[in-house]
PyMOL Python script that loads the backbone (N, CA, C, O; Angstrom):
from pymol import cmd

cmd.read_pdbstr("""\
ATOM      1  N   HIS A   1       2.251  13.004 -21.750  1.00  0.00           N
ATOM      2  CA  HIS A   1       1.921  12.036 -22.786  1.00  0.00           C
ATOM      3  C   HIS A   1       1.389  10.744 -22.165  1.00  0.00           C
ATOM      4  O   HIS A   1       1.771  10.382 -21.053  1.00  0.00           O
ATOM      5  N   CYS A   2       0.515  10.058 -22.880  1.00  0.00           N
ATOM      6  CA  CYS A   2      -0.124   8.843 -22.382  1.00  0.00           C
ATOM      7  C   CYS A   2       0.843   7.677 -22.227  1.00  0.00           C
ATOM      8  O   CYS A   2       0.583   6.779 -21.425  1.00  0.00           O
ATOM      9  N   GLU A   3       1.948   7.659 -22.966  1.00  0.00           N
ATOM     10  CA  GLU A   3       2.851   6.510 -22.871  1.00  0.00           C
ATOM     11  C   GLU A   3       3.522   6.421 -21.487  1.00  0.00           C
ATOM     12  O   GLU A   3       4.090   5.383 -21.147  1.00  0.00           O
ATOM     13  N   HIS A   4       3.462   7.475 -20.708  1.00  0.00           N
ATOM     14  CA  HIS A   4       4.054   7.455 -19.373  1.00  0.00           C
ATOM     15  C   HIS A   4       3.064   6.951 -18.332  1.00  0.00           C
ATOM     16  O   HIS A   4       3.460   6.625 -17.213  1.00  0.00           O
ATOM     17  N   TRP A   5       1.819   6.882 -18.672  1.00  0.00           N
ATOM     18  CA  TRP A   5       0.801   6.562 -17.673  1.00  0.00           C
ATOM     19  C   TRP A   5       0.759   5.076 -17.374  1.00  0.00           C
ATOM     20  O   TRP A   5       1.114   4.237 -18.202  1.00  0.00           O
ATOM     21  N   SER A   6       0.322   4.788 -16.187  1.00  0.00           N
ATOM     22  CA  SER A   6       0.109   3.424 -15.733  1.00  0.00           C
ATOM     23  C   SER A   6      -1.082   3.481 -14.790  1.00  0.00           C
ATOM     24  O   SER A   6      -1.590   4.563 -14.495  1.00  0.00           O
ATOM     25  N   ALA A   7      -1.530   2.328 -14.316  1.00  0.00           N
ATOM     26  CA  ALA A   7      -2.660   2.310 -13.386  1.00  0.00           C
ATOM     27  C   ALA A   7      -2.347   3.157 -12.151  1.00  0.00           C
ATOM     28  O   ALA A   7      -3.238   3.812 -11.610  1.00  0.00           O
ATOM     29  N   GLY A   8      -1.111   3.150 -11.712  1.00  0.00           N
ATOM     30  CA  GLY A   8      -0.714   3.922 -10.533  1.00  0.00           C
ATOM     31  C   GLY A   8      -0.560   5.405 -10.780  1.00  0.00           C
ATOM     32  O   GLY A   8      -0.337   6.163  -9.835  1.00  0.00           O
ATOM     33  N   SER A   9      -0.673   5.846 -12.035  1.00  0.00           N
ATOM     34  CA  SER A   9      -0.526   7.267 -12.358  1.00  0.00           C
ATOM     35  C   SER A   9      -1.788   8.069 -12.071  1.00  0.00           C
ATOM     36  O   SER A   9      -1.767   9.299 -12.129  1.00  0.00           O
ATOM     37  N   LYS A  10      -2.888   7.383 -11.761  1.00  0.00           N
ATOM     38  CA  LYS A  10      -4.154   8.088 -11.543  1.00  0.00           C
ATOM     39  C   LYS A  10      -4.071   9.097 -10.401  1.00  0.00           C
ATOM     40  O   LYS A  10      -4.763  10.115 -10.425  1.00  0.00           O
ATOM     41  N   LEU A  11      -3.241   8.829  -9.412  1.00  0.00           N
ATOM     42  CA  LEU A  11      -3.139   9.709  -8.250  1.00  0.00           C
ATOM     43  C   LEU A  11      -2.104  10.822  -8.424  1.00  0.00           C
ATOM     44  O   LEU A  11      -1.923  11.648  -7.529  1.00  0.00           O
ATOM     45  N   HIS A  12      -1.425  10.843  -9.577  1.00  0.00           N
ATOM     46  CA  HIS A  12      -0.358  11.822  -9.797  1.00  0.00           C
ATOM     47  C   HIS A  12      -0.860  13.258  -9.683  1.00  0.00           C
ATOM     48  O   HIS A  12      -0.215  14.091  -9.045  1.00  0.00           O
ATOM     49  N   LYS A  13      -1.992  13.550 -10.287  1.00  0.00           N
ATOM     50  CA  LYS A  13      -2.490  14.934 -10.294  1.00  0.00           C
ATOM     51  C   LYS A  13      -2.874  15.415  -8.895  1.00  0.00           C
ATOM     52  O   LYS A  13      -2.987  16.619  -8.663  1.00  0.00           O
ATOM     53  N   PHE A  14      -3.077  14.477  -7.957  1.00  0.00           N
ATOM     54  CA  PHE A  14      -3.391  14.844  -6.575  1.00  0.00           C
ATOM     55  C   PHE A  14      -2.142  14.870  -5.702  1.00  0.00           C
ATOM     56  O   PHE A  14      -2.217  15.225  -4.526  1.00  0.00           O
ATOM     57  N   GLY A  15      -0.999  14.499  -6.266  1.00  0.00           N
ATOM     58  CA  GLY A  15       0.245  14.476  -5.514  1.00  0.00           C
ATOM     59  C   GLY A  15       0.323  13.313  -4.535  1.00  0.00           C
ATOM     60  O   GLY A  15       1.083  13.380  -3.569  1.00  0.00           O
ATOM     61  N   LYS A  16      -0.439  12.255  -4.759  1.00  0.00           N
ATOM     62  CA  LYS A  16      -0.478  11.119  -3.837  1.00  0.00           C
ATOM     63  C   LYS A  16       0.032   9.832  -4.494  1.00  0.00           C
ATOM     64  O   LYS A  16      -0.220   8.738  -3.989  1.00  0.00           O
ATOM     65  N   CYS A  17       0.740   9.957  -5.605  1.00  0.00           N
ATOM     66  CA  CYS A  17       1.236   8.775  -6.305  1.00  0.00           C
ATOM     67  C   CYS A  17       2.576   8.339  -5.733  1.00  0.00           C
ATOM     68  O   CYS A  17       3.240   9.090  -5.019  1.00  0.00           O
ATOM     69  N   THR A  18       2.959   7.117  -6.060  1.00  0.00           N
ATOM     70  CA  THR A  18       4.276   6.591  -5.720  1.00  0.00           C
ATOM     71  C   THR A  18       4.997   6.328  -7.033  1.00  0.00           C
ATOM     72  O   THR A  18       4.530   5.513  -7.829  1.00  0.00           O
ATOM     73  N   PRO A  19       6.118   6.990  -7.283  1.00  0.00           N
ATOM     74  CA  PRO A  19       6.815   6.818  -8.560  1.00  0.00           C
ATOM     75  C   PRO A  19       7.409   5.421  -8.719  1.00  0.00           C
ATOM     76  O   PRO A  19       7.885   4.821  -7.755  1.00  0.00           O
ATOM     77  N   CYS A  20       7.374   4.913  -9.951  1.00  0.00           N
ATOM     78  CA  CYS A  20       7.953   3.609 -10.267  1.00  0.00           C
ATOM     79  C   CYS A  20       9.438   3.800 -10.586  1.00  0.00           C
ATOM     80  O   CYS A  20       9.797   4.539 -11.503  1.00  0.00           O
ATOM     81  N   LYS A  21      10.285   3.130  -9.823  1.00  0.00           N
ATOM     82  CA  LYS A  21      11.732   3.289 -10.053  1.00  0.00           C
ATOM     83  C   LYS A  21      12.196   2.521 -11.283  1.00  0.00           C
ATOM     84  O   LYS A  21      13.256   2.817 -11.834  1.00  0.00           O
ATOM     85  N   PHE A  22      11.413   1.536 -11.719  1.00  0.00           N
ATOM     86  CA  PHE A  22      11.807   0.729 -12.877  1.00  0.00           C
ATOM     87  C   PHE A  22      11.491   1.426 -14.204  1.00  0.00           C
ATOM     88  O   PHE A  22      12.185   1.211 -15.198  1.00  0.00           O
ATOM     89  N   HIS A  23      10.463   2.245 -14.219  1.00  0.00           N
ATOM     90  CA  HIS A  23      10.044   2.897 -15.463  1.00  0.00           C
ATOM     91  C   HIS A  23      11.160   3.746 -16.062  1.00  0.00           C
ATOM     92  O   HIS A  23      11.303   3.814 -17.283  1.00  0.00           O
ATOM     93  N   ARG A  24      11.945   4.390 -15.212  1.00  0.00           N
ATOM     94  CA  ARG A  24      13.014   5.261 -15.707  1.00  0.00           C
ATOM     95  C   ARG A  24      14.283   4.500 -16.037  1.00  0.00           C
ATOM     96  O   ARG A  24      15.207   5.067 -16.620  1.00  0.00           O
ATOM     97  N   GLY A  25      14.346   3.232 -15.678  1.00  0.00           N
ATOM     98  CA  GLY A  25      15.560   2.451 -15.902  1.00  0.00           C
ATOM     99  C   GLY A  25      15.731   2.014 -17.350  1.00  0.00           C
ATOM    100  O   GLY A  25      14.848   2.231 -18.179  1.00  0.00           O
ATOM    101  N   ARG A  26      16.863   1.401 -17.649  1.00  0.00           N
ATOM    102  CA  ARG A  26      17.163   0.943 -19.012  1.00  0.00           C
ATOM    103  C   ARG A  26      16.180  -0.117 -19.481  1.00  0.00           C
ATOM    104  O   ARG A  26      15.760  -0.106 -20.638  1.00  0.00           O
ATOM    105  N   ARG A  27      15.812  -1.028 -18.597  1.00  0.00           N
ATOM    106  CA  ARG A  27      14.898  -2.115 -18.974  1.00  0.00           C
ATOM    107  C   ARG A  27      13.444  -1.696 -18.961  1.00  0.00           C
ATOM    108  O   ARG A  27      12.609  -2.335 -19.600  1.00  0.00           O
ATOM    109  N   GLY A  28      13.134  -0.648 -18.253  1.00  0.00           N
ATOM    110  CA  GLY A  28      11.753  -0.211 -18.134  1.00  0.00           C
ATOM    111  C   GLY A  28      10.988  -1.066 -17.130  1.00  0.00           C
ATOM    112  O   GLY A  28      11.563  -1.938 -16.479  1.00  0.00           O
ATOM    113  N   CYS A  29       9.706  -0.814 -17.013  1.00  0.00           N
ATOM    114  CA  CYS A  29       8.868  -1.528 -16.053  1.00  0.00           C
ATOM    115  C   CYS A  29       8.218  -2.721 -16.731  1.00  0.00           C
ATOM    116  O   CYS A  29       7.599  -2.575 -17.785  1.00  0.00           O
ATOM    117  N   LYS A  30       8.354  -3.907 -16.133  1.00  0.00           N
ATOM    118  CA  LYS A  30       7.797  -5.119 -16.736  1.00  0.00           C
ATOM    119  C   LYS A  30       6.278  -5.146 -16.682  1.00  0.00           C
ATOM    120  O   LYS A  30       5.648  -5.863 -17.459  1.00  0.00           O
ATOM    121  N   ASP A  31       5.668  -4.364 -15.765  1.00  0.00           N
ATOM    122  CA  ASP A  31       4.208  -4.361 -15.627  1.00  0.00           C
ATOM    123  C   ASP A  31       3.521  -3.399 -16.594  1.00  0.00           C
ATOM    124  O   ASP A  31       2.314  -3.496 -16.816  1.00  0.00           O
ATOM    125  N   GLY A  32       4.275  -2.484 -17.160  1.00  0.00           N
ATOM    126  CA  GLY A  32       3.728  -1.567 -18.151  1.00  0.00           C
ATOM    127  C   GLY A  32       2.518  -0.797 -17.638  1.00  0.00           C
ATOM    128  O   GLY A  32       2.548  -0.245 -16.539  1.00  0.00           O
ATOM    129  N   LEU A  33       1.453  -0.761 -18.436  1.00  0.00           N
ATOM    130  CA  LEU A  33       0.258  -0.006 -18.073  1.00  0.00           C
ATOM    131  C   LEU A  33      -0.442  -0.572 -16.844  1.00  0.00           C
ATOM    132  O   LEU A  33      -1.222   0.135 -16.207  1.00  0.00           O
ATOM    133  N   ARG A  34      -0.181  -1.837 -16.495  1.00  0.00           N
ATOM    134  CA  ARG A  34      -0.807  -2.463 -15.318  1.00  0.00           C
ATOM    135  C   ARG A  34      -0.079  -2.117 -14.020  1.00  0.00           C
ATOM    136  O   ARG A  34      -0.559  -2.460 -12.940  1.00  0.00           O
ATOM    137  N   CYS A  35       1.054  -1.454 -14.103  1.00  0.00           N
ATOM    138  CA  CYS A  35       1.856  -1.134 -12.915  1.00  0.00           C
ATOM    139  C   CYS A  35       1.048  -0.293 -11.929  1.00  0.00           C
ATOM    140  O   CYS A  35       0.379   0.663 -12.321  1.00  0.00           O
ATOM    141  N   ARG A  36       1.116  -0.656 -10.648  1.00  0.00           N
ATOM    142  CA  ARG A  36       0.389   0.075  -9.606  1.00  0.00           C
ATOM    143  C   ARG A  36       1.135   1.336  -9.159  1.00  0.00           C
ATOM    144  O   ARG A  36       0.625   2.101  -8.340  1.00  0.00           O
ATOM    145  N   LEU A  37       2.329   1.550  -9.691  1.00  0.00           N
ATOM    146  CA  LEU A  37       3.112   2.736  -9.375  1.00  0.00           C
ATOM    147  C   LEU A  37       3.028   3.722 -10.529  1.00  0.00           C
ATOM    148  O   LEU A  37       2.627   3.364 -11.636  1.00  0.00           O
ATOM    149  N   CYS A  38       3.408   4.957 -10.263  1.00  0.00           N
ATOM    150  CA  CYS A  38       3.232   6.035 -11.245  1.00  0.00           C
ATOM    151  C   CYS A  38       4.353   6.059 -12.280  1.00  0.00           C
ATOM    152  O   CYS A  38       5.533   6.067 -11.930  1.00  0.00           O
ATOM    153  N   HIS A  39       3.973   6.071 -13.551  1.00  0.00           N
ATOM    154  CA  HIS A  39       4.931   6.176 -14.647  1.00  0.00           C
ATOM    155  C   HIS A  39       5.038   7.600 -15.183  1.00  0.00           C
ATOM    156  O   HIS A  39       5.813   7.851 -16.106  1.00  0.00           O
ATOM    157  N   TYR A  40       4.290   8.516 -14.632  1.00  0.00           N
ATOM    158  CA  TYR A  40       4.383   9.911 -15.063  1.00  0.00           C
ATOM    159  C   TYR A  40       5.755  10.447 -14.652  1.00  0.00           C
ATOM    160  O   TYR A  40       6.266  10.066 -13.599  1.00  0.00           O
ATOM    161  N   PRO A  41       6.355  11.310 -15.447  1.00  0.00           N
ATOM    162  CA  PRO A  41       7.712  11.789 -15.121  1.00  0.00           C
ATOM    163  C   PRO A  41       7.788  12.493 -13.765  1.00  0.00           C
ATOM    164  O   PRO A  41       6.934  13.318 -13.439  1.00  0.00           O
ATOM    165  N   HIS A  42       8.797  12.169 -12.993  1.00  0.00           N
ATOM    166  CA  HIS A  42       9.084  12.806 -11.710  1.00  0.00           C
ATOM    167  C   HIS A  42      10.527  13.286 -11.759  1.00  0.00           C
ATOM    168  O   HIS A  42      11.369  12.798 -11.005  1.00  0.00           O
ATOM    169  N   GLU A  43      10.818  14.231 -12.633  1.00  0.00           N
ATOM    170  CA  GLU A  43      12.196  14.689 -12.827  1.00  0.00           C
ATOM    171  C   GLU A  43      12.808  15.252 -11.551  1.00  0.00           C
ATOM    172  O   GLU A  43      14.026  15.220 -11.375  1.00  0.00           O
ATOM    173  N   GLU A  44      11.952  15.774 -10.653  1.00  0.00           N
ATOM    174  CA  GLU A  44      12.479  16.390  -9.442  1.00  0.00           C
ATOM    175  C   GLU A  44      13.024  15.353  -8.462  1.00  0.00           C
ATOM    176  O   GLU A  44      13.716  15.705  -7.507  1.00  0.00           O
ATOM    177  N   LEU A  45      12.712  14.067  -8.695  1.00  0.00           N
ATOM    178  CA  LEU A  45      13.150  13.019  -7.781  1.00  0.00           C
ATOM    179  C   LEU A  45      14.340  12.251  -8.357  1.00  0.00           C
ATOM    180  O   LEU A  45      14.349  11.885  -9.532  1.00  0.00           O
ATOM    181  N   THR A  46      15.329  12.019  -7.522  1.00  0.00           N
ATOM    182  CA  THR A  46      16.463  11.188  -7.919  1.00  0.00           C
ATOM    183  C   THR A  46      16.087   9.731  -7.654  1.00  0.00           C
ATOM    184  O   THR A  46      15.071   9.458  -7.015  1.00  0.00           O
ATOM    185  N   TYR A  47      16.888   8.813  -8.136  1.00  0.00           N
ATOM    186  CA  TYR A  47      16.638   7.392  -7.873  1.00  0.00           C
ATOM    187  C   TYR A  47      16.639   7.115  -6.364  1.00  0.00           C
ATOM    188  O   TYR A  47      15.838   6.323  -5.867  1.00  0.00           O
ATOM    189  N   THR A  48      17.546   7.775  -5.651  1.00  0.00           N
ATOM    190  CA  THR A  48      17.624   7.592  -4.207  1.00  0.00           C
ATOM    191  C   THR A  48      16.348   8.066  -3.535  1.00  0.00           C
ATOM    192  O   THR A  48      15.847   7.407  -2.624  1.00  0.00           O
ATOM    193  N   ALA A  49      15.819   9.195  -3.969  1.00  0.00           N
ATOM    194  CA  ALA A  49      14.582   9.719  -3.387  1.00  0.00           C
ATOM    195  C   ALA A  49      13.408   8.781  -3.671  1.00  0.00           C
ATOM    196  O   ALA A  49      12.559   8.570  -2.804  1.00  0.00           O
ATOM    197  N   ILE A  50      13.357   8.224  -4.869  1.00  0.00           N
ATOM    198  CA  ILE A  50      12.280   7.284  -5.213  1.00  0.00           C
ATOM    199  C   ILE A  50      12.382   6.045  -4.330  1.00  0.00           C
ATOM    200  O   ILE A  50      11.371   5.577  -3.807  1.00  0.00           O
ATOM    201  N   ARG A  51      13.590   5.507  -4.158  1.00  0.00           N
ATOM    202  CA  ARG A  51      13.766   4.332  -3.297  1.00  0.00           C
ATOM    203  C   ARG A  51      13.372   4.645  -1.855  1.00  0.00           C
ATOM    204  O   ARG A  51      12.791   3.802  -1.171  1.00  0.00           O
ATOM    205  N   ARG A  52      13.686   5.852  -1.394  1.00  0.00           N
ATOM    206  CA  ARG A  52      13.325   6.262  -0.034  1.00  0.00           C
ATOM    207  C   ARG A  52      11.800   6.292   0.120  1.00  0.00           C
ATOM    208  O   ARG A  52      11.277   5.828   1.134  1.00  0.00           O
ATOM    209  N   ILE A  53      11.088   6.824  -0.861  1.00  0.00           N
ATOM    210  CA  ILE A  53       9.626   6.865  -0.831  1.00  0.00           C
ATOM    211  C   ILE A  53       9.059   5.455  -0.795  1.00  0.00           C
ATOM    212  O   ILE A  53       8.140   5.174  -0.025  1.00  0.00           O
ATOM    213  N   LEU A  54       9.603   4.561  -1.627  1.00  0.00           N
ATOM    214  CA  LEU A  54       9.120   3.179  -1.650  1.00  0.00           C
ATOM    215  C   LEU A  54       9.345   2.480  -0.311  1.00  0.00           C
ATOM    216  O   LEU A  54       8.478   1.742   0.157  1.00  0.00           O
ATOM    217  N   ARG A  55      10.517   2.713   0.313  1.00  0.00           N
ATOM    218  CA  ARG A  55      10.785   2.117   1.625  1.00  0.00           C
ATOM    219  C   ARG A  55       9.811   2.635   2.670  1.00  0.00           C
ATOM    220  O   ARG A  55       9.306   1.861   3.483  1.00  0.00           O
ATOM    221  N   GLN A  56       9.539   3.948   2.656  1.00  0.00           N
ATOM    222  CA  GLN A  56       8.634   4.541   3.631  1.00  0.00           C
ATOM    223  C   GLN A  56       7.218   3.995   3.462  1.00  0.00           C
ATOM    224  O   GLN A  56       6.561   3.663   4.449  1.00  0.00           O
ATOM    225  N   LYS A  57       6.744   3.899   2.217  1.00  0.00           N
ATOM    226  CA  LYS A  57       5.393   3.373   1.977  1.00  0.00           C
ATOM    227  C   LYS A  57       5.307   1.904   2.382  1.00  0.00           C
ATOM    228  O   LYS A  57       4.289   1.468   2.919  1.00  0.00           O
ATOM    229  N   SER A  58       6.356   1.151   2.133  1.00  0.00           N
ATOM    230  CA  SER A  58       6.385  -0.250   2.530  1.00  0.00           C
ATOM    231  C   SER A  58       6.340  -0.381   4.048  1.00  0.00           C
ATOM    232  O   SER A  58       5.637  -1.240   4.580  1.00  0.00           O
ATOM    233  N   TYR A  59       7.082   0.465   4.739  1.00  0.00           N
ATOM    234  CA  TYR A  59       7.094   0.463   6.197  1.00  0.00           C
ATOM    235  C   TYR A  59       5.710   0.794   6.757  1.00  0.00           C
ATOM    236  O   TYR A  59       5.237   0.140   7.686  1.00  0.00           O
ATOM    237  N   GLU A  60       5.059   1.821   6.180  1.00  0.00           N
ATOM    238  CA  GLU A  60       3.724   2.211   6.634  1.00  0.00           C
ATOM    239  C   GLU A  60       2.721   1.081   6.407  1.00  0.00           C
ATOM    240  O   GLU A  60       1.863   0.830   7.253  1.00  0.00           O
ATOM    241  N   LYS A  61       2.827   0.408   5.280  1.00  0.00           N
ATOM    242  CA  LYS A  61       1.920  -0.697   4.983  1.00  0.00           C
ATOM    243  C   LYS A  61       2.142  -1.850   5.970  1.00  0.00           C
ATOM    244  O   LYS A  61       1.186  -2.464   6.444  1.00  0.00           O
ATOM    245  N   ARG A  62       3.417  -2.135   6.272  1.00  0.00           N
ATOM    246  CA  ARG A  62       3.732  -3.205   7.217  1.00  0.00           C
ATOM    247  C   ARG A  62       3.172  -2.888   8.602  1.00  0.00           C
ATOM    248  O   ARG A  62       2.624  -3.774   9.257  1.00  0.00           O
ATOM    249  N   LEU A  63       3.298  -1.636   9.062  1.00  0.00           N
ATOM    250  CA  LEU A  63       2.745  -1.241  10.353  1.00  0.00           C
ATOM    251  C   LEU A  63       1.230  -1.399  10.377  1.00  0.00           C
ATOM    252  O   LEU A  63       0.664  -1.860  11.368  1.00  0.00           O
ATOM    253  N   LEU A  64       0.579  -1.017   9.292  1.00  0.00           N
ATOM    254  CA  LEU A  64      -0.870  -1.148   9.206  1.00  0.00           C
ATOM    255  C   LEU A  64      -1.286  -2.609   9.279  1.00  0.00           C
ATOM    256  O   LEU A  64      -2.212  -2.955  10.013  1.00  0.00           O
ATOM    257  N   MET A  65      -0.608  -3.468   8.524  1.00  0.00           N
ATOM    258  CA  MET A  65      -0.948  -4.889   8.521  1.00  0.00           C
ATOM    259  C   MET A  65      -0.710  -5.515   9.901  1.00  0.00           C
ATOM    260  O   MET A  65      -1.502  -6.347  10.343  1.00  0.00           O
ATOM    261  N   GLU A  66       0.364  -5.123  10.578  1.00  0.00           N
ATOM    262  CA  GLU A  66       0.638  -5.641  11.913  1.00  0.00           C
ATOM    263  C   GLU A  66      -0.422  -5.177  12.913  1.00  0.00           C
ATOM    264  O   GLU A  66      -0.832  -5.943  13.786  1.00  0.00           O
ATOM    265  N   SER A  67      -0.862  -3.932  12.787  1.00  0.00           N
ATOM    266  CA  SER A  67      -1.874  -3.430  13.721  1.00  0.00           C
ATOM    267  C   SER A  67      -3.217  -4.106  13.481  1.00  0.00           C
ATOM    268  O   SER A  67      -3.983  -4.288  14.427  1.00  0.00           O
ATOM    269  N   LEU A  68      -3.523  -4.483  12.245  1.00  0.00           N
ATOM    270  CA  LEU A  68      -4.770  -5.177  11.947  1.00  0.00           C
ATOM    271  C   LEU A  68      -4.727  -6.623  12.416  1.00  0.00           C
ATOM    272  O   LEU A  68      -5.768  -7.210  12.712  1.00  0.00           O
ATOM    273  N   ALA A  69      -3.540  -7.197  12.487  1.00  0.00           N
ATOM    274  CA  ALA A  69      -3.403  -8.599  12.867  1.00  0.00           C
ATOM    275  C   ALA A  69      -3.462  -8.796  14.380  1.00  0.00           C
ATOM    276  O   ALA A  69      -3.789  -9.889  14.842  1.00  0.00           O
ATOM    277  N   LYS A  70      -3.153  -7.764  15.157  1.00  0.00           N
ATOM    278  CA  LYS A  70      -3.142  -7.882  16.609  1.00  0.00           C
ATOM    279  C   LYS A  70      -4.565  -7.749  17.158  1.00  0.00           C
ATOM    280  O   LYS A  70      -5.302  -6.851  16.751  1.00  0.00           O
ATOM    281  N   PRO A  71      -4.956  -8.636  18.079  1.00  0.00           N
ATOM    282  CA  PRO A  71      -6.271  -8.478  18.699  1.00  0.00           C
ATOM    283  C   PRO A  71      -6.262  -7.258  19.623  1.00  0.00           C
ATOM    284  O   PRO A  71      -5.254  -6.960  20.264  1.00  0.00           O
ATOM    285  N   THR A  72      -7.381  -6.567  19.679  1.00  0.00           N
ATOM    286  CA  THR A  72      -7.442  -5.370  20.516  1.00  0.00           C
ATOM    287  C   THR A  72      -7.475  -5.730  21.986  1.00  0.00           C
ATOM    288  O   THR A  72      -6.919  -5.006  22.812  1.00  0.00           O
ATOM    289  N   SER A  73      -8.118  -6.837  22.329  1.00  0.00           N
ATOM    290  CA  SER A  73      -8.187  -7.278  23.712  1.00  0.00           C
ATOM    291  C   SER A  73      -8.214  -8.795  23.681  1.00  0.00           C
ATOM    292  O   SER A  73      -9.097  -9.396  23.068  1.00  0.00           O
ATOM    293  N   TYR A  74      -7.259  -9.406  24.335  1.00  0.00           N
ATOM    294  CA  TYR A  74      -7.144 -10.857  24.281  1.00  0.00           C
ATOM    295  C   TYR A  74      -8.409 -11.507  24.815  1.00  0.00           C
ATOM    296  O   TYR A  74      -8.833 -11.224  25.936  1.00  0.00           O
ATOM    297  N   GLY A  75      -9.011 -12.375  24.019  1.00  0.00           N
ATOM    298  CA  GLY A  75     -10.201 -13.098  24.432  1.00  0.00           C
ATOM    299  C   GLY A  75     -11.489 -12.314  24.281  1.00  0.00           C
ATOM    300  O   GLY A  75     -12.554 -12.835  24.613  1.00  0.00           O
ATOM    301  N   ALA A  76     -11.437 -11.099  23.800  1.00  0.00           N
ATOM    302  CA  ALA A  76     -12.656 -10.299  23.655  1.00  0.00           C
ATOM    303  C   ALA A  76     -13.455 -10.793  22.459  1.00  0.00           C
ATOM    304  O   ALA A  76     -12.887 -11.218  21.453  1.00  0.00           O
ATOM    305  N   LEU A  77     -14.743 -10.735  22.573  1.00  0.00           N
ATOM    306  CA  LEU A  77     -15.621 -11.126  21.469  1.00  0.00           C
ATOM    307  C   LEU A  77     -15.764  -9.963  20.503  1.00  0.00           C
ATOM    308  O   LEU A  77     -15.686  -8.803  20.909  1.00  0.00           O
ATOM    309  N   PRO A  78     -15.974 -10.264  19.228  1.00  0.00           N
ATOM    310  CA  PRO A  78     -16.214  -9.190  18.262  1.00  0.00           C
ATOM    311  C   PRO A  78     -17.477  -8.425  18.637  1.00  0.00           C
ATOM    312  O   PRO A  78     -18.365  -8.987  19.276  1.00  0.00           O
ATOM    313  N   PRO A  79     -17.577  -7.146  18.250  1.00  0.00           N
ATOM    314  CA  PRO A  79     -18.761  -6.359  18.578  1.00  0.00           C
ATOM    315  C   PRO A  79     -20.033  -7.041  18.056  1.00  0.00           C
ATOM    316  O   PRO A  79     -20.047  -7.584  16.951  1.00  0.00           O
ATOM    317  N   GLY A  80     -21.091  -7.006  18.859  1.00  0.00           N
ATOM    318  CA  GLY A  80     -22.365  -7.585  18.446  1.00  0.00           C
ATOM    319  C   GLY A  80     -22.568  -9.014  18.911  1.00  0.00           C
ATOM    320  O   GLY A  80     -23.691  -9.516  18.877  1.00  0.00           O
ATOM    321  N   LEU A  81     -21.503  -9.686  19.348  1.00  0.00           N
ATOM    322  CA  LEU A  81     -21.642 -11.057  19.835  1.00  0.00           C
ATOM    323  C   LEU A  81     -21.695 -11.052  21.351  1.00  0.00           C
ATOM    324  O   LEU A  81     -20.956 -10.313  22.001  1.00  0.00           O
ATOM    325  N   VAL A  82     -22.569 -11.874  21.915  1.00  0.00           N
ATOM    326  CA  VAL A  82     -22.706 -11.961  23.364  1.00  0.00           C
ATOM    327  C   VAL A  82     -22.449 -13.398  23.776  1.00  0.00           C
ATOM    328  O   VAL A  82     -22.923 -14.341  23.143  1.00  0.00           O
ATOM    329  N   GLN A  83     -21.706 -13.540  24.823  1.00  0.00           N
ATOM    330  CA  GLN A  83     -21.419 -14.885  25.312  1.00  0.00           C
ATOM    331  C   GLN A  83     -22.615 -15.379  26.134  1.00  0.00           C
ATOM    332  O   GLN A  83     -23.093 -14.691  27.036  1.00  0.00           O
ATOM    333  N   ARG A  84     -23.083 -16.575  25.806  1.00  0.00           N
ATOM    334  CA  ARG A  84     -24.213 -17.152  26.529  1.00  0.00           C
ATOM    335  C   ARG A  84     -23.741 -17.709  27.856  1.00  0.00           C
ATOM    336  O   ARG A  84     -22.629 -18.222  27.981  1.00  0.00           O
ATOM    337  N   ALA A  85     -24.624 -17.594  28.851  1.00  0.00           N
ATOM    338  CA  ALA A  85     -24.326 -18.166  30.160  1.00  0.00           C
ATOM    339  C   ALA A  85     -24.425 -19.685  30.046  1.00  0.00           C
ATOM    340  O   ALA A  85     -25.293 -20.186  29.332  1.00  0.00           O
ATOM    341  N   PRO A  86     -23.562 -20.422  30.727  1.00  0.00           N
ATOM    342  CA  PRO A  86     -23.639 -21.876  30.655  1.00  0.00           C
ATOM    343  C   PRO A  86     -24.975 -22.375  31.227  1.00  0.00           C
ATOM    344  O   PRO A  86     -25.461 -21.861  32.234  1.00  0.00           O
ATOM    345  N   GLU A  87     -25.546 -23.367  30.576  1.00  0.00           N
ATOM    346  CA  GLU A  87     -26.823 -23.912  31.012  1.00  0.00           C
ATOM    347  C   GLU A  87     -26.616 -24.852  32.194  1.00  0.00           C
ATOM    348  O   GLU A  87     -25.645 -25.607  32.237  1.00  0.00           O
ATOM    349  N   ASP A  88     -27.534 -24.797  33.149  1.00  0.00           N
ATOM    350  CA  ASP A  88     -27.438 -25.665  34.305  1.00  0.00           C
ATOM    351  C   ASP A  88     -27.840 -27.080  33.905  1.00  0.00           C
ATOM    352  O   ASP A  88     -28.838 -27.281  33.213  1.00  0.00           O
ATOM    353  N   GLU A  89     -27.062 -28.043  34.344  1.00  0.00           N
ATOM    354  CA  GLU A  89     -27.368 -29.437  34.048  1.00  0.00           C
ATOM    355  C   GLU A  89     -27.957 -30.087  35.290  1.00  0.00           C
ATOM    356  O   GLU A  89     -27.268 -30.850  35.967  1.00  0.00           O
ATOM    357  N   ALA A  90     -29.173 -29.813  35.593  1.00  0.00           N
ATOM    358  CA  ALA A  90     -29.808 -30.410  36.782  1.00  0.00           C
ATOM    359  C   ALA A  90     -31.026 -31.177  36.441  1.00  0.00           C
ATOM    360  O   ALA A  90     -31.671 -31.738  37.327  1.00  0.00           O
TER     361      ALA A  90
END
""", "prot")
cmd.dss("prot")
cmd.show_as("cartoon", "prot")
cmd.util.cbc("prot")
cmd.orient("prot")
């Protein structure tokens, strides 16, 4: 049914969604249809399993962000840039 869908439900049919732990709760999800997590039913998952998935995805995202923030070689110029030789002052 459409009432379970959210923006994050688009990946459900491919098995690549992340279930929203709030949608199944008493209060429901405050983001509703705008939620980036999947609101489609995941009966096979317990609350603990959903929390485990969220922790794992958060960890993977943190590792990715840390790897993007680290320079590959200290002092190296970005590709395509060349350092000019200093001009002689004579």
